[in-house]
C-alpha positions as a Markdown table, in Angstrom:
| # | Residue | x | y | z |
|---|---|---|---|---|
| 1 | Met | 7.2 | 7.4 | -19.0 |
| 2 | Ala | 7.4 | 11.3 | -17.9 |
| 3 | Asp | 7.6 | 12.2 | -14.4 |
| 4 | Gln | 4.1 | 12.8 | -12.3 |
| 5 | Phe | 4.0 | 16.6 | -13.2 |
| 6 | Thr | 3.8 | 15.9 | -17.0 |
| 7 | Phe | 0.6 | 16.7 | -18.9 |
| 8 | Gln | -0.5 | 13.6 | -20.6 |
| 9 | Asp | -3.6 | 11.5 | -21.5 |
| 10 | Pro | -4.2 | 9.2 | -18.6 |
| 11 | Ser | -6.3 | 6.8 | -21.1 |
| 12 | Lys | -3.3 | 6.4 | -23.1 |
| 13 | Met | -0.7 | 5.9 | -20.3 |
| 14 | Tyr | 1.0 | 2.5 | -20.0 |
| 15 | Ala | -0.4 | 1.3 | -23.4 |
| 16 | Asp | 2.9 | -0.7 | -23.7 |
| 17 | Ile | 2.1 | -2.8 | -20.7 |
| 18 | Ser | -0.5 | -5.6 | -21.3 |
| 19 | Pro | -0.8 | -8.1 | -18.6 |
| 20 | Lys | -0.6 | -11.7 | -19.6 |
| 21 | Ala | -1.7 | -14.9 | -17.9 |
| 22 | Met | 1.0 | -16.2 | -15.2 |
| 23 | Thr | 1.2 | -17.5 | -11.9 |
| 24 | Gln | 3.6 | -17.0 | -9.0 |
| 25 | Pro | 3.7 | -18.8 | -5.6 |
| 26 | Gly | 2.5 | -16.6 | -2.9 |
| 27 | Pro | 3.1 | -13.8 | -1.9 |
| 28 | Gly | 4.7 | -12.9 | -5.5 |
| 29 | Leu | 7.7 | -11.1 | -6.2 |
| 30 | Asp | 7.8 | -7.8 | -8.2 |
| 31 | Ser | 11.3 | -8.9 | -9.9 |
| 32 | Glu | 9.5 | -12.1 | -11.3 |
| 33 | Leu | 6.4 | -10.3 | -12.9 |
| 34 | Arg | 6.6 | -10.8 | -16.8 |
| 35 | Asp | 5.3 | -7.3 | -17.2 |
| 36 | Arg | 7.0 | -5.5 | -14.6 |
| 37 | Ala | 5.1 | -2.9 | -12.5 |
| 38 | Asp | 5.9 | 0.7 | -12.7 |
| 39 | Leu | 7.1 | 1.7 | -9.1 |
| 40 | Gly | 8.0 | 5.3 | -10.0 |
| 41 | Glu | 11.8 | 4.4 | -9.9 |
| 42 | Asp | 12.5 | 6.0 | -13.2 |
| 43 | Thr | 9.9 | 8.9 | -13.0 |
| 44 | Tyr | 8.9 | 10.0 | -9.4 |
| 45 | Arg | 10.4 | 13.5 | -8.9 |
| 46 | Gly | 10.5 | 14.8 | -5.2 |
| 47 | Ser | 10.1 | 18.4 | -4.1 |
| 48 | Asp | 10.9 | 18.2 | -0.4 |
| 49 | Arg | 7.4 | 17.8 | 0.8 |
| 50 | Leu | 8.4 | 15.1 | 3.6 |
| 51 | Thr | 12.1 | 16.4 | 4.6 |
| 52 | Gly | 13.1 | 15.1 | 7.8 |
| 53 | Arg | 10.1 | 12.7 | 8.4 |
| 54 | Lys | 10.4 | 9.2 | 9.6 |
| 55 | Ala | 8.1 | 6.5 | 8.0 |
| 56 | Leu | 7.2 | 2.7 | 8.6 |
| 57 | Ile | 5.7 | 1.2 | 5.5 |
| 58 | Thr | 4.0 | -2.2 | 5.6 |
| 59 | Gly | 4.1 | -4.4 | 2.2 |
| 60 | Gly | 7.0 | -1.9 | 1.3 |
| 61 | Asp | 9.0 | -4.4 | -0.9 |
| 62 | Ser | 6.9 | -4.4 | -4.1 |
| 63 | Gly | 3.7 | -3.2 | -5.6 |
| 64 | Ile | 2.0 | 0.1 | -3.9 |
| 65 | Gly | 4.1 | 0.1 | -0.8 |
| 66 | Ala | 7.3 | 0.0 | -2.7 |
| 67 | Ala | 6.1 | 3.1 | -5.1 |
| 68 | Val | 5.2 | 4.9 | -1.6 |
| 69 | Ala | 8.6 | 4.2 | -0.2 |
| 70 | Ile | 10.4 | 5.4 | -3.2 |
| 71 | Ala | 8.2 | 8.5 | -3.4 |
| 72 | Phe | 8.8 | 9.2 | 0.5 |
| 73 | Ala | 12.6 | 8.9 | 0.1 |
| 74 | Arg | 12.5 | 11.2 | -2.8 |
| 75 | Glu | 10.3 | 13.7 | -0.7 |
| 76 | Gly | 13.0 | 13.7 | 2.0 |
| 77 | Ala | 11.9 | 11.0 | 4.3 |
| 78 | Asp | 13.7 | 8.0 | 5.9 |
| 79 | Val | 11.7 | 4.9 | 5.7 |
| 80 | Ala | 11.5 | 1.4 | 7.2 |
| 81 | Leu | 10.0 | -1.3 | 5.3 |
| 82 | Ser | 8.0 | -4.2 | 6.6 |
| 83 | Tyr | 7.7 | -7.4 | 4.3 |
| 84 | Leu | 7.5 | -11.2 | 4.4 |
| 85 | Pro | 11.0 | -12.9 | 4.7 |
| 86 | Asp | 10.4 | -14.6 | 1.0 |
| 87 | Glu | 10.2 | -11.0 | -0.4 |
| 88 | Gln | 13.9 | -10.1 | 0.8 |
| 89 | Ser | 15.1 | -9.7 | -2.7 |
| 90 | Asp | 12.6 | -7.2 | -3.7 |
| 91 | Ala | 13.2 | -5.2 | -0.3 |
| 92 | Glu | 16.7 | -5.1 | -0.9 |
| 93 | Arg | 16.2 | -3.4 | -4.3 |
| 94 | Ile | 13.9 | -1.0 | -2.8 |
| 95 | Ala | 16.2 | -0.3 | 0.1 |
| 96 | Gly | 18.8 | 0.6 | -2.5 |
| 97 | Leu | 16.7 | 3.1 | -4.1 |
| 98 | Ile | 15.8 | 4.7 | -0.7 |
| 99 | Glu | 19.6 | 5.1 | -0.2 |
| 100 | Lys | 20.3 | 6.3 | -3.6 |
| 101 | Ala | 17.8 | 9.3 | -2.9 |
| 102 | Gly | 20.1 | 10.1 | 0.2 |
| 103 | Arg | 17.9 | 8.6 | 2.9 |
| 104 | Lys | 18.1 | 6.1 | 5.5 |
| 105 | Ala | 16.5 | 2.7 | 4.8 |
| 106 | Val | 15.6 | 0.0 | 7.5 |
| 107 | Leu | 14.6 | -3.5 | 6.5 |
| 108 | Leu | 12.4 | -5.3 | 9.1 |
| 109 | Pro | 11.1 | -8.7 | 7.6 |
| 110 | Gly | 8.4 | -10.8 | 9.4 |
| 111 | Asp | 4.8 | -11.9 | 9.3 |
| 112 | Leu | 2.0 | -9.5 | 9.9 |
| 113 | Thr | -0.2 | -12.1 | 11.4 |
| 114 | Asp | 2.1 | -12.2 | 14.2 |
| 115 | Arg | 0.9 | -9.7 | 17.0 |
| 116 | Asp | 4.6 | -9.6 | 18.5 |
| 117 | Tyr | 6.0 | -8.9 | 15.2 |
| 118 | Cys | 3.7 | -6.0 | 14.5 |
| 119 | Val | 4.5 | -4.4 | 17.8 |
| 120 | Glu | 8.3 | -4.9 | 17.7 |
| 121 | Thr | 8.4 | -3.6 | 14.1 |
| 122 | Val | 7.0 | -0.4 | 15.1 |
| 123 | Asp | 9.3 | -0.1 | 18.1 |
| 124 | Ser | 12.3 | -1.0 | 16.0 |
| 125 | Ala | 11.5 | 1.4 | 13.1 |
| 126 | Ala | 11.1 | 4.2 | 15.8 |
| 127 | Asp | 14.4 | 3.1 | 17.5 |
| 128 | Gln | 16.3 | 2.9 | 14.1 |
| 129 | Leu | 14.9 | 6.0 | 12.5 |
| 130 | Gly | 15.3 | 8.1 | 15.4 |
| 131 | Gly | 11.6 | 8.6 | 15.8 |
| 132 | Leu | 8.3 | 7.7 | 13.9 |
| 133 | Asp | 5.8 | 10.2 | 12.5 |
| 134 | Ile | 4.4 | 8.3 | 9.4 |
| 135 | Leu | 2.7 | 4.9 | 9.6 |
| 136 | Val | 1.5 | 3.3 | 6.3 |
| 137 | Cys | -0.5 | 0.2 | 6.7 |
| 138 | Asn | -0.5 | -1.3 | 3.4 |
| 139 | Gly | 0.6 | -4.7 | 3.5 |
| 140 | Gly | -2.3 | -7.1 | 2.6 |
| 141 | Lys | -3.6 | -10.7 | 1.6 |
| 142 | Gln | -5.7 | -11.2 | -1.1 |
| 143 | Gln | -6.8 | -14.7 | -2.5 |
| 144 | His | -9.6 | -15.4 | -5.0 |
| 145 | Cys | -12.3 | -18.1 | -4.2 |
| 146 | Glu | -15.2 | -18.7 | -6.4 |
| 147 | Lys | -17.6 | -20.3 | -4.0 |
| 148 | Leu | -18.2 | -19.5 | -0.3 |
| 149 | Asp | -18.3 | -23.3 | 0.2 |
| 150 | Asp | -14.8 | -23.5 | -0.7 |
| 151 | Leu | -13.2 | -20.7 | 1.4 |
| 152 | Pro | -11.0 | -22.2 | 3.7 |
| 153 | Ala | -11.7 | -20.9 | 7.4 |
| 154 | Glu | -7.7 | -20.8 | 7.7 |
| 155 | Gln | -7.7 | -18.3 | 4.7 |
| 156 | Phe | -10.6 | -16.2 | 6.2 |
| 157 | Asp | -8.5 | -15.9 | 9.5 |
| 158 | Glu | -5.3 | -15.1 | 7.7 |
| 159 | Thr | -6.8 | -12.5 | 5.5 |
| 160 | Phe | -8.3 | -10.6 | 8.5 |
| 161 | Lys | -5.0 | -10.9 | 10.7 |
| 162 | Thr | -3.1 | -9.6 | 7.8 |
| 163 | Asn | -5.2 | -6.8 | 6.7 |
| 164 | Val | -7.3 | -5.9 | 9.8 |
| 165 | Tyr | -5.6 | -7.1 | 12.9 |
| 166 | Ala | -2.2 | -5.9 | 11.9 |
| 167 | Leu | -3.6 | -2.5 | 11.4 |
| 168 | Phe | -5.0 | -2.4 | 14.9 |
| 169 | Trp | -1.7 | -3.9 | 16.4 |
| 170 | Met | 0.6 | -1.5 | 14.7 |
| 171 | Thr | -1.5 | 1.7 | 15.0 |
| 172 | Gln | -2.0 | 0.9 | 18.8 |
| 173 | Ala | 1.9 | 0.5 | 19.1 |
| 174 | Ala | 2.7 | 3.4 | 17.0 |
| 175 | Leu | 0.6 | 5.7 | 19.3 |
| 176 | Arg | 3.6 | 5.4 | 21.9 |
| 177 | His | 5.8 | 7.2 | 19.3 |
| 178 | Leu | 3.5 | 9.5 | 17.1 |
| 179 | Gln | 3.6 | 13.2 | 18.1 |
| 180 | Pro | 1.2 | 16.1 | 17.1 |
| 181 | Gly | 1.4 | 16.5 | 13.3 |
| 182 | Ser | 2.2 | 12.9 | 12.6 |
| 183 | Thr | -0.1 | 10.7 | 10.2 |
| 184 | Ile | -1.4 | 7.3 | 9.9 |
| 185 | Leu | -2.4 | 5.8 | 6.5 |
| 186 | Ala | -3.9 | 2.7 | 5.4 |
| 187 | Thr | -4.5 | 1.0 | 2.0 |
| 188 | Thr | -8.4 | 0.1 | 1.5 |
| 189 | Ser | -9.8 | -0.8 | -1.8 |
| 190 | Ile | -12.8 | -0.3 | -4.6 |
| 191 | Gln | -13.3 | -3.7 | -3.2 |
| 192 | Ala | -14.8 | -2.1 | 0.0 |
| 193 | Tyr | -17.6 | -0.5 | -2.3 |
| 194 | Gln | -17.8 | -2.7 | -5.1 |
| 195 | Pro | -16.9 | -6.3 | -3.8 |
| 196 | Ser | -16.2 | -9.0 | -6.1 |
| 197 | Ala | -18.0 | -12.3 | -5.7 |
| 198 | Asn | -14.6 | -14.3 | -5.7 |
| 199 | Leu | -12.9 | -11.9 | -3.1 |
| 200 | Leu | -15.6 | -11.9 | -0.1 |
| 201 | Asp | -12.9 | -12.3 | 2.5 |
| 202 | Tyr | -10.5 | -9.7 | 1.0 |
| 203 | Ala | -13.5 | -7.2 | 0.4 |
| 204 | Thr | -14.8 | -7.5 | 3.8 |
| 205 | Thr | -11.5 | -6.6 | 5.3 |
| 206 | Lys | -11.2 | -3.4 | 3.2 |
| 207 | Ala | -14.7 | -2.4 | 4.3 |
| 208 | Ser | -13.3 | -3.0 | 7.8 |
| 209 | Ile | -10.3 | -1.0 | 7.3 |
| 210 | Asn | -12.4 | 2.0 | 6.0 |
| 211 | Thr | -14.7 | 2.1 | 9.0 |
| 212 | Phe | -11.9 | 1.6 | 11.5 |
| 213 | Cys | -9.9 | 4.2 | 10.2 |
| 214 | Lys | -12.8 | 6.8 | 10.0 |
| 215 | Gly | -13.4 | 6.0 | 13.6 |
| 216 | Leu | -9.8 | 6.2 | 14.7 |
| 217 | Ser | -9.6 | 9.5 | 12.9 |
| 218 | Gln | -12.1 | 11.1 | 15.2 |
| 219 | Gln | -10.2 | 9.7 | 18.3 |
| 220 | Leu | -7.0 | 11.2 | 17.2 |
| 221 | Ala | -7.6 | 14.4 | 15.5 |
| 222 | Pro | -7.8 | 16.2 | 18.8 |
| 223 | Arg | -4.5 | 14.9 | 19.6 |
| 224 | Gly | -3.0 | 16.4 | 16.4 |
| 225 | Ile | -2.6 | 12.9 | 14.5 |
| 226 | Arg | -4.4 | 12.6 | 11.4 |
| 227 | Val | -5.7 | 9.4 | 9.9 |
| 228 | Asn | -6.9 | 8.8 | 6.3 |
| 229 | Thr | -7.0 | 6.1 | 3.6 |
| 230 | Val | -6.1 | 5.4 | 0.2 |
| 231 | Ala | -8.5 | 3.1 | -1.9 |
| 232 | Pro | -6.8 | 1.7 | -4.9 |
| 233 | Gly | -8.8 | 0.3 | -7.9 |
| 234 | Pro | -7.3 | -2.5 | -10.0 |
| 235 | Ile | -3.7 | -1.9 | -9.7 |
| 236 | Trp | -0.9 | -4.2 | -11.3 |
| 237 | Thr | 1.1 | -5.6 | -8.5 |
| 238 | Pro | 2.7 | -9.3 | -7.8 |
| 239 | Leu | -0.4 | -9.8 | -5.7 |
| 240 | Gln | -2.7 | -10.3 | -8.7 |
| 241 | Thr | -0.4 | -13.1 | -10.1 |
| 242 | Ala | 0.0 | -14.9 | -6.7 |
| 243 | Gly | -3.6 | -15.7 | -6.3 |
| 244 | Gly | -5.3 | -12.3 | -6.0 |
| 245 | Gln | -7.0 | -12.7 | -9.4 |
| 246 | Pro | -7.9 | -15.9 | -11.6 |
| 247 | Thr | -4.9 | -16.4 | -13.8 |
| 248 | Asp | -7.0 | -16.7 | -16.9 |
| 249 | Asp | -8.6 | -13.2 | -16.0 |
| 250 | Leu | -5.2 | -11.2 | -16.1 |
| 251 | Pro | -5.2 | -10.1 | -19.6 |
| 252 | Glu | -8.5 | -8.2 | -19.1 |
| 253 | Phe | -7.6 | -6.9 | -15.7 |
| 254 | Gly | -8.6 | -3.2 | -15.2 |
| 255 | Lys | -10.2 | -2.9 | -18.4 |
| 256 | Met | -13.7 | -2.6 | -16.8 |
| 257 | Thr | -12.6 | 1.0 | -15.5 |
| 258 | Pro | -13.7 | 4.3 | -17.3 |
| 259 | Leu | -10.1 | 4.7 | -18.4 |
| 260 | Gly | -10.3 | 1.3 | -19.8 |
| 261 | Arg | -6.8 | -0.1 | -18.2 |
| 262 | Met | -5.4 | -1.2 | -14.8 |
| 263 | Gly | -3.3 | 1.3 | -12.8 |
| 264 | Glu | 0.3 | 1.1 | -11.8 |
| 265 | Pro | 1.7 | 1.6 | -8.2 |
| 266 | Ala | 3.5 | 5.0 | -9.4 |
| 267 | Glu | 0.2 | 6.5 | -9.8 |
| 268 | Leu | -0.8 | 5.8 | -6.3 |
| 269 | Ala | 2.4 | 7.2 | -4.7 |
| 270 | Pro | 1.5 | 10.9 | -5.0 |
| 271 | Ala | -1.9 | 10.3 | -3.1 |
| 272 | Tyr | 0.0 | 8.8 | 0.1 |
| 273 | Val | 2.6 | 11.9 | -0.2 |
| 274 | Phe | -0.2 | 14.3 | -0.1 |
| 275 | Leu | -2.0 | 12.7 | 2.9 |
| 276 | Ala | 1.5 | 12.3 | 4.6 |
| 277 | Ser | 2.5 | 15.9 | 4.1 |
| 278 | Gly | 1.5 | 19.3 | 5.6 |
| 279 | Glu | -0.6 | 20.1 | 2.2 |
| 280 | Ser | -3.4 | 17.8 | 3.7 |
| 281 | Ser | -3.4 | 19.4 | 7.1 |
| 282 | Tyr | -7.3 | 19.9 | 7.2 |
| 283 | Val | -7.9 | 16.5 | 5.7 |
| 284 | Val | -8.9 | 13.9 | 8.5 |
| 285 | Gly | -10.9 | 10.6 | 8.1 |
| 286 | Glu | -10.7 | 10.8 | 4.2 |
| 287 | Thr | -10.8 | 8.1 | 1.7 |
| 288 | Leu | -8.8 | 9.1 | -1.4 |
| 289 | Asn | -10.0 | 6.9 | -4.2 |
| 290 | Val | -7.4 | 6.2 | -7.1 |
| 291 | Asn | -9.3 | 3.8 | -9.3 |
| 292 | Gly | -9.4 | 4.8 | -12.8 |
| 293 | Gly | -13.0 | 6.3 | -12.6 |
| 294 | Met | -14.9 | 3.6 | -10.6 |
| 295 | Leu | -17.7 | 5.4 | -8.8 |
| 296 | Ser | -17.7 | 5.0 | -5.1 |
| 297 | Pro | -19.5 | 7.0 | -2.2 |
C-alpha cells in the first residue's frame, strides 16, 4: 500500500484482504490474525504534527489503538500504551515501532475495569513521559449475543466498565495533568447510530461515550482542553475474531458499506492525528465518522 497522502480509489483499496471465518480467544491478538490488519507500520508518513507531545492510548497494542500509536510517534509524540497483560507480545511490537520512530514508548499493562489501574496508569504515563497532553480512550470490549434473554449480566457490566467507566476514571484522573492546549479523544462507533441487534450492550456504551464526551467538551473548552471523538465503522481488528462478530459472518464483514469493504486501522489514524493536533484548534465536541460511507447524524 502507498502512504496516506497517495491519490487512490478508496473502493479498490485492500482488495487483497478478505477476512475468513476464524476464532480467537479473547481479547485476541493482532499477531494471530490470519489476515493481518494494516496498522500503517509500512505506510504511515509523519510530518511533525505532534512534535514534543505526550500521549496515553488505551487499547494501544493492536487494531485502531496500535495504528494511532504508530502515527502519533511518527508525528513526533512520545506514547504510553495501556493494554491487557495477555496482549504483551502485540504491545512490545508496537513499542518497538514507536522507538524506531525515535520516540519514547511506555508499556502499562492492566485491566480497564479496575478503577485503581485506570487512575494509576494515567499518573504513571504522565510521570514516565514527563507530562501528558493527549489522552486517547480507545480500549473496548465487544461480544456479540443474539438474544437479550441470553445476555449475561456479567458481560453487560464488564462492557460498561471497560468502555464507559474507564473513560470516566481516566479522564477525571487526567485533568490533574492536562494543560491548556491538551486534547482528550475517545473511540465511539457507528453502533451509536445504527446499533446491531446482536451488539446491544456494546452499542449502548458507544452512544454513552458520544454523550459523555459532548457534555465534557462543554465543561473543558473554557479551560483550553478540547474533547472530541472518532466513530469507526466496520474495521478489521482482532476484536472481530475474538467474539466481536459471529464467526460465520466474518467473510461478509464490511461489505454493507457504500465503499463495499471493511476499513483498516491505518485508515483511522489520520483522524486521531488531526483531532490531537493544533490543526483542529476550533474543533470541540465533534464526532468524526470514519465508516466507509454509512450515514450518521
